[in-house]
N, C-alpha and C positions, 0 to 999 in steps of 0.2 A: 536571499536574493530569490527571487521567483521568476517563471517563463516571463510575467507579463514585463519586471522591470529588463530586463534583455532586451523587448520589444521594444522599449523605451528608448534604452539605451541605445538600438540599431534607427530608430526613429532621431535620434536625435544627430545623427552621424550623415544623413542627406544629402546635409545642405555641404558638408565640410570634402567637396569633391577633388578638392586638391592636397587632401590630408597622406602624407606618405608612410607616417608610423603609428601605431593600436597599440596599446597593451589592454588588455580586460585579464583581470580578476575575479572570477568566482568562485574560488576555491574553496570544499566543503558545505557549497549550497544546494542541499539537500531535495530542497523543491525544485532546484532547475531538471528540466524533464528534455527529450530530444525536439521537440515541440518549441521551447525557448532558445535553444542551439539552433533550426530551423529560421524562423524568425532574424532573429541578431545575422546569418545567414544571409540573408534576401539582401539586407541592407549593406553590408559589407564587400559584394560583390558590383553594387554598383561603384561601389570607390576606386575608379580602374588607374588613382594613381600611387597608389598604396605598394611600400618597397618593403616594409619592416610588419612582421604581426606578430603578437604572444596574445596565446590564450591558455589561459590557467583555468581549467576544471578538477586540479585534481581531489578527491573524494567527491562528489558528485553522482552519486551512486545508481542516478535514476537515466543515465547517460548511458546509450548505447552504439550498437553498429553505425545502427544507421543517423545518426549526429555526425557518423567521419561521412558517411553519406553524402549527406548536406553539403558539408566541407568542404567534400570533391567537385562539386560544384559551383563552391567559392574560388577555389582556386583555379581552377581553370581557365578564368575571365580575369585573373591577376595578373598578366602574364609580365609586371617590372618586375615580380616581388623576387628580392635579395637574404630577406633575412626570413626562418618560420621557427617560432619555436611554440609548440605544442604542449600539453603536459596534462595529461587524462591520467593519472598516475591511481587507482583502488575505485579505476572506474572498472568494475566486474565483469560488464556486460558487453564488455567490446569482444568482439570474436575477432579471428579468419578474414570475417567478410571486411570487416570494417578497414583492418591497417591495408584489404587488396581495394576498396574502394581509395584509402586517402591515398594512393600510390599511386592509380592511375593519375590522383588530380594534382599531382608534385612532379611525372614525370614529364610535364613538357614545360617546366618553370626554366627555359633556357639561362637566365640572369641570377636564378638562384645559387647563391652561396652557402649559404650556414642553417644547417640543420640541425635543430635542439629537440626531440622528442626523449616524452615520459611515459614510458606504459608500464611502471611497478604494480607487481600484484595485478595484474590481469595477466588473471592464471589460463581463462580461454584460449589465449594466443599460442599456436604451435610454432613447430619451424616453416609449414606454412605458409602462416602469414610472415615471418622473416624471409622465407623465400620471395615471396611478390615484394613485398619491399623493397628486394636490396636489387630485382630487376627494374623496379624504376631508377634504383638510385642508379644505375650506371649509365644512363641519359644524361648526366647531368655534369657537364665536364665544366662548369666554372667552382662549383664547389670548390672551398676552402674549408670549412668547419664542419664536422660532423661530432651528433652526442649522442645518445642511445641509451637510454633504461629498459629494461626488462629484468628487474627484480624478482624475484620470485613467479617467475613465468615458467612453472615447473615440462610445461609439456616443450621447450626449445631444447630438438635436439642435433647433433651433429647434422642430421643433414641444411638443418637453417643456416647452420655455418657456414657448408661448402657456399650455397648459393651469395651468403655476405662476402665470402675471401674472393672468388668471384667477380663480385662487386668493386671491390678495395682496389684489384691488379688493372682498373680499367680507370679509376681518379686518381690518375697520377701527380694532380696538382693540390692535393690536399695539406692543408697546412695542417691540424687539429682534429684527433683523433679520440674520442671517449665513449669505452664503452662501457657498459656495465651489466652486467650475467650475475649478480649475486644471488646464492642459492637457486640457480639453477641447475638444478641437481641431476640432467639427466647429462649434461654436458661433460663430457670426459675429453682423455686424452686425445682426440682424430679431433675434436674440438677444437684447441688449440695452434697442433698440428697446420688442419682448417686455413686457422689467423695466421698464423705466419708466413703460409704461401700470399695469402693475400696482402701482407705487410712488405714484401720483398720488392717490390714494383713501384714504390711507394717514394721515391728520392728528395721530393720536396716538405716529406714529414716534419715537424717541429716538435712538437708534440703530443703524446701516448698516455692514452691513461687507462688502462684493463685493470675489469673487477671479477672476479674468477672466486671470491670467498665463494666457500662449500659449507653444506648440512651432512653430506655425507661423504665421512674422511677418507674414504678411498678412491673418488671419482677422478683427481687429476694425478701424475703419478712424476719421476725423474722423464721418462718417454714423452709424456707431454710438453712438459719445461722447454726440454732441446729441441723439441721441434719450434716454438714458438722464439727458441733463442735466435736458431735458425736466420728465422725473418728480420731481426734485427741487425744480426749484421752486417747489412748495407746500406742505414739509415746515417749515410753522412751526417744529415742538415738538422737529425734531431739534438734540439736542446733540453727537455724536459721528460723524461719519464714515472709511472706510477703505476706501481702493480699490485694487484692484493690479492696473494692467494693462501688468505689465512684459511685454518685448518683444512688444507690441502695436506694431510698429515702422510702419504703414500710419500714424500717427496722430502728428499734425503741430502747428502750433503753435495752428491751428484748433481743430483739436477741446480742444486746453488754455481756448484763448476760451468755448467755448461751455460749457465746463465752470464756468468761472471767473462767469461770469451766469447762473447758475443758484444763485450764494449771493444774487446778486439779495437775498431775502426771511429769507436765516437767522441773524438777528440772535442766537439765539439758539445756538449752534452755538459748543463749549466747545471741540473736538478737529477736530483735519483729521491724515489723515493721506493721501497721496498716494504710489502708486508710479509712475515712469514709467517706471524701468529701461527703457533701454538700446531707447527709442524714439527712433531715433537722428537720426530728422526734425525733432526741436524742437529752432524754434531760438530765439535771445533774444528773440522778440518773444512767444512764450508764456510767458514769464518774465516779461515786465514785465504781460502779461493779466491772468495768475495773482494778480499784487501785487493789482492794480485790484479784483478779488474779494474778497478777503482784508484788504483795506482796511476794507469793507462788518461785517467778522466783529468788530463793538464787544468782542463776549462772552467774544471763542478765548482759552483759557489753554494748547494746546500745538500745535505745527504741528510735522510733520512732512515733508519732502516727498526723494523720491527723482528724483535726473536722474540718474542712475549709467549711466556710455557715451552719453551721449546727448553724444555727438560737435562738434557746430554747436554751443555751447553754451561764449559768450566770457566774457570781464573783466566785459561789460554785463550780461552776464543773471544776474549776481552783484548788480551793482549794483542792478537793476532790481526780483529777488525780495525784496530786504532793504530796500526804498524805503519808508520814511517807517513804522516799526514804531512809533515816536511813540504814533502813533495806537493802535496795541491795548494799551492802556494795564493792560490784563488778565495780559498775552502772560508763561509760566513759563520752560514749555519750549519749545525749539528745535530740529531735528536736520534736517540740511542732508546728504543725500550725493549730492557731486558726480564721483566717484570715476571716475578713465578719462575724467575730458571734459579731452582733452589739452592742447586751447586755453588752458584757465586759464594764467595769467602769476600775480608776487608782484602784478600792479594790481588782480589779483580779490580777491586778500584783503584790500587796502585799501581796496577799494569794499562787500566784505563787511562789516569793521569799521566801516565809517564808519557801515552801516545800523545793525548790532548793537551800536554803545553808545548810541545811542537809543531803546533797548527797556530803561529802566529798571528792569520789573518780573521780571529774567529770575535765572532761581535757575537753568537748566539748558542745558547748550551742545553739541549733539554734532555734530560735523561731519567728515568723511569726503573726504580727499580723496586718495583711496590714486591710486598712477602718476601723478598728474598732476607731467610732470616736471619742466616749466619753474618751477617754486615753489623758491627759491631761500634763506634764512636771511635775508633782506630782508620776503617775503612774513610770515614765522616773528613777524614782528618788527611789521609792519601790523597781524596778529592782537593782538598782546598788547595795544598800545595802545589797541587799543579796548577790549577788557576790564577794561581798568581801571578807568571807571570805571561799572563794571555793581557797586556797593557791595553787592548780596543775592545772587549771584553763589556758590552750592554745592558745584556736579559739572560737570566739563568734562571729556567724552571726544575727544580726537582721534587722526582718523587720516592718519598721511602717509607710511603704508607706501608704499616704490618711489618716492619722492621722493628721490633719490640725489642733490641740489643741498643737501638742509640738510647741514650738517656740526657737527661738535663746536664752534664757535663757534656756530651757532644754537640747538642744546641748550643750553648754556651761559644764552644771552641770556635765554631757554625759560623757565629754571629764574630766572632773577631777577626776573622778570618775575611771574611765579606767587605768588612769597613775599612780591607785596605785597597776596597778593588773598587780605587776614584771614579773610573768610569761607569758606571755600573746605572742603569736608568730605571729597567723593571727585575724584580722578585717574585718570585713566586714559591714557594715551598711545601709541601707535603707531605708527612710526619706523621701524625698517631692517627688512627682507624678509631680506636676507641676512646670516648673520651673521660674517661674513670681515670684512665692510666697519662691521662695529659702531662708531659712536664714543665710547669706553667712555666716552675723560676729559667728554667731553660729560653722557652721562649719570652719571654718579658727583655730577656739579657739580651735575643735577638733583635730583637724589635731597636731596642735601646742603641744598639752599635748600628744599625740599619740608618738611624734617625742622623746617624751622623756622613753619611753620605750626601753629598751637595746636590749631586747630581739625579737622585734617583728620583722616580713621579709616580714607581706605580710598585705596590706592597701586598702580596696575598697570600698568610698561612692559614693553614689548617692541620 
């Protein structure tokens, strides 16, 4: 697309005076400049009935802060706007000045209920830009949903998160918060502390998704997670939490314990997704403490835990994390990733199986033990024995890529065991990283057995 294309779109909109919703996608249109956005905005600001706007200008590299200035003038006229979705991902010429202009555009939109903005890889944005944006949020009393993506905005620091925290404290009606600060490497423990302070008053919050995956392994520690967890303790209405602290390698089992303790009042929580991948200092004790917190979640339906490359975790850790799952009577889906946890053996799978078989309500199991090289055919047999008792199981996704001791015999036995799971509808299996070592006979037997399952709708074997 070009500037002229946007102008033509704008011209075609002029007659649609009753239009309430518009979604325009010019993703990766390198020929579009500020002039094209200006032409479009001139038409949009005449559509006084608009309630929902979505503009995707991701990777339009010639767009600058001037486009956000034109957008400001448009937004100031659209007083009925309820939803605003703007994607400026990888528009690297956008600066704090552009964020400031956009902030001025939204601060008077008193009917605005949903904001979704993506400034990922706009690395000229600093904490000052986030501060300006945060100040405008404080004036949006009707806001229910907030999603912000600042991936690889290197220059956002604690100062920006401090202002954002103050804004959150005023937005007591928010139901959904999604924040992506992935690889914002200057955000450290104080950043999590500020965010935790902002969360404390959000009694209506139902869904929280926060990503602090980092490139600097020592930037976030147990202290930061402790302060963040303090902010979670009063969120009685929370239904879903997704926390990504991958590569925050200063986090230990102590930090996991702080988080676990924050779950003590989360009786309504239905879904939990935790990513501690590559937090290599976490040991078995951390999984034991996490399990204590999970036991309090009587409404839990979905659980996803990632401890990939946590090389201190052993078979005892698997025993701990799946202990007393029968207390979670509503648990339907479990996803566990222990890839590259090289101390895990067949005994670990036996421990895991013993816990899983007590979760009778499970319908979906996803397990990843990639490159856990001590796992053999015996481990697979232990795991399958546990599955036999799960009468409601419909979906299995197993990844044992790089587990070179799993042989033809192991795959054949797997097929015979799966054949007994009559309720299965989907099976996804990944076993071999080197095609030259592929146990073809075992896979052939496996496929033969799976074909006997009358309810099976989807099979993928790698």
